[in-house]
C-alpha positions as CSV (number, residue, x, y, z in Angstrom):
1,M,112.2,187.1,138.4
2,R,109.4,185.3,140.2
3,G,107.0,185.6,137.2
4,I,109.6,184.0,135.0
5,M,110.0,181.1,137.3
6,R,106.3,180.6,137.5
7,K,106.0,180.5,133.7
8,A,109.0,178.1,133.4
9,A,107.3,175.7,136.0
10,T,104.1,176.0,134.2
11,A,105.8,175.1,130.9
12,V,107.6,172.1,132.4
13,G,104.4,170.9,134.0
14,I,102.6,171.1,130.6
15,V,105.4,169.1,128.9
16,V,105.4,166.5,131.7
17,A,101.6,166.2,131.5
18,A,101.7,165.8,127.7
19,G,104.4,163.1,128.0
20,A,102.3,161.2,130.5
21,L,99.3,161.5,128.3
22,Q,101.2,160.3,125.3
23,F,102.6,157.3,127.3
24,T,99.2,156.1,128.6
25,A,97.6,156.6,125.2
26,T,100.2,154.6,123.3
27,T,100.7,151.6,125.8
28,Q,97.3,150.1,125.1
29,A,96.3,151.6,121.8
30,Q,95.8,149.4,118.8
31,A,94.6,149.8,115.2
32,T,90.9,150.6,115.1
33,P,88.8,148.8,112.5
34,A,88.3,152.1,110.7
35,Q,92.2,152.7,110.6
36,C,92.8,149.3,109.3
37,L,90.1,149.6,106.6
38,D,91.2,153.1,105.5
39,Y,94.8,151.9,105.1
40,L,93.7,148.9,103.0
41,K,91.5,151.2,100.9
42,T,94.5,153.4,100.2
43,Y,96.3,150.5,98.5
44,G,93.2,149.4,96.5
45,Y,92.1,146.4,98.4
46,N,88.3,145.6,98.1
47,I,86.7,146.0,101.5
48,G,84.1,143.3,102.1
49,P,82.7,141.5,105.2
50,N,85.8,139.3,105.5
51,V,88.2,142.3,105.5
52,R,86.0,144.1,107.9
53,N,86.1,141.0,110.2
54,A,89.8,140.7,109.9
55,C,90.3,144.4,110.9
56,Q,87.9,144.0,113.8
57,S,90.2,141.3,115.0
58,A,92.9,143.9,115.4
59,A,90.8,145.8,118.0
60,N,89.7,142.6,119.7
61,D,93.1,140.8,119.8
62,W,95.2,143.0,122.1
63,M,97.9,141.1,123.8
64,E,100.7,142.3,126.1
65,N,104.2,142.5,124.8
66,T,103.2,142.5,121.1
67,T,102.8,145.3,118.6
68,S,100.4,143.7,116.2
69,S,97.4,141.3,116.0
70,P,98.5,137.9,114.7
71,I,94.8,136.9,114.1
72,C,94.2,140.1,112.0
73,E,97.4,139.5,110.0
74,M,96.6,135.9,109.4
75,K,93.1,136.7,108.2
76,L,94.2,139.5,105.9
77,T,97.0,137.5,104.3
78,A,94.6,134.6,103.7
79,L,92.5,137.1,101.8
80,G,95.5,138.1,99.6
81,V,96.8,141.2,101.4
82,S,100.6,141.2,101.4
83,A,102.2,140.3,104.8
84,E,103.8,143.8,105.1
85,R,100.5,145.6,104.4
86,A,98.6,143.2,106.7
87,N,101.2,143.9,109.5
88,F,100.8,147.6,109.2
89,A,97.1,147.6,108.9
90,C,96.8,145.4,112.1
91,E,99.6,147.1,114.0
92,Y,99.2,148.8,117.3
93,H,99.8,152.5,116.8
């Protein structure tokens, strides 16, 4: 019985640690420039220096209590990216 309790405690510890890691990883994560660019490439957008600059803004523009980079979104929509796609490309994941 003692072995079962030890295994159960170990399993609970692993789940708690994984949950804590997930929480810390997502609270300050944002779209990386590569994720932003890959997403836009998937939808056929041309990737040039202006798009690269806009995607870099997502990484540089982290603000508390927000889920996306307004600067990144503004730059992408000015370049012709739809608002929905710009939001997702710049979104904090």
